[in-house]
C-alpha angles and dihedrals in degrees: 000000000000113000090230089063089055090050091050092050089047092053092046089052092050091049091050091047094055091041088055091048089053092051093047095047093042091080099255119153139188115011096005092053090048091052090049091050091051090050089049092055095044091048092051090051093049091048093048097046095044092044093055089043090057091045090055095043095048093041098234112166115247091230094063111130094224091051093050089048091051090052089052090051089049088055090051089053088051092051095049091080089069092052091046093051096047096036087228093154128046109262096242090051092050092049090049090050091052093048094048094045092047092049091047092050091050092048092049092049093049102039103030089201100179 
């Protein structure tokens, strides 16, 4: 498959992920929270599959530090659903975590510093 298709799927997954975070953190409950949680899972799957597709197409080694760090950030994004559901963190702190993690993931993907 063309690497640009993987990039498009990756961007769609990221958009869906942050849309789901907004819905979860917006205070919805019941059916709306369930839909947001489903979107969260689907987004994580799209991001993971397309990310590894790009890694294979571009030939990046799996042991690259930036790639391992991006996978760790992906795991943080997966765990945020627990904190959002239980309200374990203050909302501004959780939003700041998401913004910093998203910015770091974007920077790592663009710059590939290590």
